[in-house]
C-alpha positions as CSV (number, residue, x, y, z in Angstrom):
1,M,149.0,102.5,240.5
2,T,150.1,99.0,239.3
3,A,151.7,99.4,235.6
4,V,149.6,98.3,232.6
5,E,149.8,94.7,231.7
6,V,149.1,92.5,228.8
7,A,145.8,90.6,229.5
8,V,145.3,88.9,226.1
9,R,147.9,89.9,223.3
10,A,146.1,90.0,220.1
11,H,146.0,91.8,217.1
12,A,141.9,92.9,217.1
13,A,141.0,95.5,214.1
14,L,138.8,97.3,216.5
15,G,138.8,95.7,220.2
16,E,135.6,97.2,222.1
17,G,133.0,97.0,224.4
18,P,134.9,95.1,227.1
19,T,132.4,93.6,230.1
20,W,132.7,91.6,233.1
21,D,130.2,88.9,233.2
22,G,130.1,88.3,236.7
23,A,128.5,84.7,236.5
24,A,130.9,83.1,234.4
25,D,133.7,85.2,235.7
26,R,134.9,86.3,232.8
27,L,135.6,89.4,230.5
28,I,133.5,89.5,227.3
29,W,134.9,91.9,224.4
30,V,134.8,92.2,220.6
31,D,136.5,92.9,217.6
32,I,133.9,95.3,216.0
33,L,135.6,94.8,212.0
34,G,136.8,91.2,212.9
35,S,133.5,89.8,213.8
36,R,134.3,88.1,216.6
37,V,133.4,88.1,220.1
38,H,135.7,87.4,222.5
39,T,136.0,85.8,226.2
40,Y,138.8,85.8,228.9
41,D,138.9,83.9,232.1
42,P,141.6,85.3,233.8
43,A,142.0,83.1,236.7
44,T,142.5,80.2,233.6
45,G,143.6,81.9,231.2
46,R,141.0,80.3,229.2
47,R,139.7,81.7,226.1
48,T,137.2,81.3,223.5
49,V,135.9,83.2,219.9
50,L,132.9,83.3,218.7
51,A,132.4,84.4,214.9
52,T,129.5,86.8,214.1
53,E,127.7,86.9,210.3
54,Q,128.3,90.7,210.6
55,H,130.3,93.2,212.3
56,V,129.5,93.4,215.9
57,G,129.5,96.7,217.8
58,A,129.0,95.0,221.4
59,A,128.5,91.6,223.2
60,K,126.8,91.8,226.8
61,P,126.0,88.9,229.1
62,R,121.9,87.7,229.3
63,A,120.7,87.3,232.8
64,G,119.5,83.5,232.1
65,G,123.0,82.8,230.2
66,G,124.2,83.6,226.3
67,L,124.8,87.0,224.7
68,V,123.1,89.7,223.6
69,V,124.9,91.2,220.6
70,N,124.7,94.4,218.9
71,L,125.0,93.7,215.0
72,R,125.3,95.7,211.9
73,D,121.6,95.1,211.0
74,G,120.3,95.0,214.8
75,V,120.3,93.3,217.9
76,G,120.4,89.7,218.4
77,L,120.2,86.8,221.1
78,Y,122.6,83.9,221.4
79,P,121.3,80.9,223.8
80,P,123.2,80.2,226.7
81,A,126.3,77.3,226.5
82,S,126.7,78.1,223.2
83,S,130.2,78.8,222.9
84,G,130.2,78.9,219.1
85,G,134.1,79.1,218.7
86,S,137.3,77.7,219.7
87,T,139.5,77.8,222.9
88,D,142.6,79.3,223.6
89,S,144.0,79.4,220.2
90,G,141.8,82.4,219.1
91,E,140.6,80.6,215.7
92,P,136.7,80.7,214.8
93,A,135.1,77.6,215.2
94,G,133.8,76.2,211.9
95,T,130.2,76.4,212.3
96,A,128.0,79.3,213.9
97,A,126.1,78.5,217.4
98,P,122.4,79.3,217.1
99,F,121.3,82.9,217.1
100,R,117.8,84.7,216.7
101,W,117.0,88.3,216.3
102,L,115.2,90.3,218.8
103,H,115.0,93.5,216.7
104,R,116.3,94.0,213.0
105,E,116.6,97.3,211.1
106,P,118.8,96.9,208.6
107,V,120.2,100.7,207.1
108,P,122.4,100.9,204.3
109,G,125.8,102.1,205.3
110,R,125.4,101.8,208.9
111,R,126.6,99.6,211.4
112,A,126.2,98.7,215.0
113,N,128.9,100.5,217.5
114,D,128.7,100.4,221.4
115,A,126.3,99.1,223.9
116,A,125.5,99.0,227.6
117,V,122.9,97.1,229.9
118,A,121.1,99.9,231.8
119,P,120.3,98.9,235.5
120,D,116.7,98.6,234.8
121,G,118.2,95.3,232.4
122,S,117.4,96.8,228.6
123,L,120.2,97.6,226.2
124,W,121.0,100.5,225.2
125,C,122.5,100.4,221.7
126,G,124.5,102.9,219.6
127,T,125.0,103.2,215.6
128,M,127.2,105.0,213.3
129,R,127.7,105.3,209.8
130,Y,130.7,103.8,208.4
131,D,131.7,106.9,206.7
132,E,131.1,108.7,210.5
133,A,129.0,111.0,208.8
134,P,127.4,113.4,211.5
135,G,123.5,112.8,212.0
136,G,123.9,109.1,210.5
137,G,123.9,107.4,213.9
138,T,121.4,106.5,216.8
139,L,121.0,105.6,220.1
140,T,118.2,103.3,221.0
141,R,116.5,101.5,224.3
142,I,115.7,97.6,224.0
143,A,113.4,96.4,226.0
144,P,114.2,92.6,227.2
145,D,110.6,92.1,225.4
146,G,112.5,93.5,222.0
147,T,110.3,96.9,222.4
148,V,112.3,99.6,221.2
149,R,112.2,103.3,222.3
150,P,114.4,105.4,220.5
151,I,116.5,108.2,222.8
152,L,119.1,110.0,220.4
153,D,118.7,110.2,216.5
154,D,120.9,112.5,215.2
155,V,124.8,111.3,216.2
156,A,128.0,110.8,214.5
157,V,129.7,107.9,216.7
158,S,127.5,106.7,219.2
159,N,129.9,105.4,222.0
160,G,130.2,105.4,225.7
161,T,127.3,104.8,227.9
162,G,127.3,104.7,231.7
163,W,125.4,105.2,234.8
164,S,126.2,107.2,237.8
165,P,125.7,104.2,241.2
166,D,122.6,105.9,242.4
167,G,121.2,105.5,238.8
168,R,119.8,108.8,238.8
169,R,122.1,109.9,235.9
170,V,123.5,108.4,232.2
171,Y,126.8,109.6,230.9
172,Y,127.1,109.7,227.1
173,V,129.3,109.7,224.3
174,D,129.1,110.8,220.9
175,S,133.2,110.8,219.8
176,P,133.5,113.4,217.2
177,T,131.9,116.2,220.1
178,R,134.9,115.3,222.4
179,R,132.7,115.4,224.8
180,I,131.4,113.1,227.8
181,D,127.5,114.7,228.2
182,V,125.4,113.7,231.1
183,F,121.6,113.5,231.2
184,D,119.3,113.3,234.4
185,L,116.7,110.3,234.1
186,D,113.4,111.0,234.6
187,D,110.5,108.6,236.5
188,A,110.4,106.7,233.3
189,R,114.4,106.3,233.3
190,L,114.5,108.2,230.1
191,P,117.0,110.9,230.0
192,C,116.2,114.6,230.3
193,N,118.5,117.8,231.0
194,R,121.6,116.8,228.3
195,R,124.4,118.9,230.0
196,V,128.4,119.1,229.1
197,F,130.2,116.9,231.8
198,V,133.7,117.5,230.5
199,S,135.1,118.3,227.0
200,I,138.4,116.8,226.0
201,E,141.0,118.3,223.6
202,D,143.9,115.8,223.4
203,G,142.1,113.4,221.8
204,F,138.4,111.3,220.9
205,P,136.3,110.3,224.3
206,D,135.0,106.4,223.5
207,G,134.0,103.9,225.6
208,L,133.4,104.8,229.6
209,T,132.7,102.7,232.6
210,V,131.1,104.3,235.9
211,D,133.2,103.2,239.0
212,A,131.5,102.6,242.6
213,D,132.6,106.0,243.4
214,G,130.5,107.6,240.8
215,G,133.8,108.4,238.6
216,V,133.7,108.1,235.1
217,W,136.7,106.4,233.4
218,V,137.0,107.2,229.6
219,A,139.2,105.8,226.6
220,L,141.2,108.4,225.0
221,W,141.3,107.7,221.0
222,D,144.5,109.3,219.5
223,G,145.0,110.2,223.3
224,G,147.4,107.0,224.1
225,A,145.6,106.8,227.8
226,V,142.7,106.3,230.1
227,R,141.4,109.1,232.6
228,R,139.2,109.4,235.5
229,Y,136.9,112.2,236.4
230,T,135.2,112.8,239.5
231,P,131.2,113.2,239.9
232,D,131.7,116.7,239.7
233,G,134.0,116.5,236.3
234,G,137.3,117.2,238.1
235,L,140.5,115.1,236.0
236,D,141.5,112.7,238.8
237,R,143.4,110.5,237.1
238,V,145.2,109.5,234.0
239,V,146.8,105.9,233.0
240,P,149.4,106.4,230.1
241,L,149.1,103.7,227.6
242,P,151.4,102.5,225.3
243,V,149.0,102.3,222.3
244,R,147.5,105.1,220.3
245,R,144.0,103.8,220.4
246,P,142.3,102.5,223.3
247,T,138.5,102.3,222.6
248,A,136.9,101.2,226.1
249,C,137.4,100.3,229.5
250,A,135.8,98.1,232.3
251,F,136.4,96.4,235.8
252,G,136.6,93.1,235.9
253,G,138.0,90.3,238.0
254,T,138.1,89.2,241.6
255,G,136.2,92.1,244.1
256,L,136.1,94.2,240.3
257,T,139.2,96.0,241.1
258,D,141.0,95.4,237.8
259,L,140.4,97.8,235.0
260,Y,140.5,96.1,231.8
261,I,141.2,98.2,228.1
262,T,140.6,97.3,224.7
263,T,142.5,98.5,221.9
264,A,142.7,99.4,217.9
265,R,144.7,99.2,215.4
266,T,142.4,99.8,212.4
267,G,143.8,103.0,210.2
268,M,147.2,102.7,211.1
269,S,150.0,102.2,209.0
270,R,152.3,101.4,211.8
271,P,150.6,100.5,215.1
272,H,152.5,99.2,218.3
273,P,153.0,95.9,218.6
274,L,150.3,95.6,221.4
275,S,147.6,97.7,219.5
276,G,144.6,95.4,218.9
277,S,145.4,93.4,222.7
278,L,143.6,93.2,225.8
279,L,145.3,95.7,228.4
280,V,144.7,95.4,232.2
281,V,145.5,97.5,235.1
282,P,145.4,95.6,238.4
283,G,144.0,97.3,241.1
284,A,143.0,100.3,239.9
285,G,139.9,100.8,241.4
286,K,136.5,99.3,242.5
287,G,134.0,98.8,240.0
288,L,130.1,98.3,239.8
289,R,128.5,95.5,238.9
290,Q,127.1,95.4,235.4
291,P,123.8,93.9,235.3
292,P,122.9,91.3,232.7
293,F,120.9,91.7,230.0
294,A,117.0,91.2,231.1
295,G,115.9,89.1,227.8
């Protein structure tokens, strides 16, 4: 496997949520605690930064252009062609992009965390308490029209979510459990039959992605690596990283063969110089096309 490279050298406090935007040929990722949505075009090196008014757990492309964002107080929408930020320099613009709430549900002490778009175009968005109290977080399905369907209401740190290539299973991480769980999906595309997929002792599972062969790649917070597990739960591959706190991973680039990895520097007195940067492993595998949010 090709060595780990630096895609974007940055100092994100809590980089998260890499997502390949196939329509724009760019990677979208966020700095949760910095309240920033970043984009990166690997072909040109062009970067943009959108400043949000609240901590932003995730940002995903919309089918008609623009972004859906998982914010502290709920889920909102940015319209197409609203860059909302500067290019290349990494400094936010002085004016905010147009924005509207799709679903607003503020809860004191709680913020947004990771989110993912399901094969049907809905957004599965997670929350957590700032103090990471058990039971303080949720996982919720937001339909394109804003209809809300609770999925889980008793989690601590809602994190990685991803679907199998055939759309029949969904993988999910509540990080303090040190597990990746897997659910079957019923006829209404809702999860059932929850069970342990893998347990992890050295590090905390964080964000994940599923590849074209059904392999599950997961970033290990405080584990300094990304791991790939086969569909039957066997450890297949380990990608050691120079940073201690990788947060999530996603395939992107031409042919969806490059694995992008977000990282964090929060909570460390002496972070590695690359902590907070966007890393990439060229030619790591073959990813699945990620659907845009249909709203």
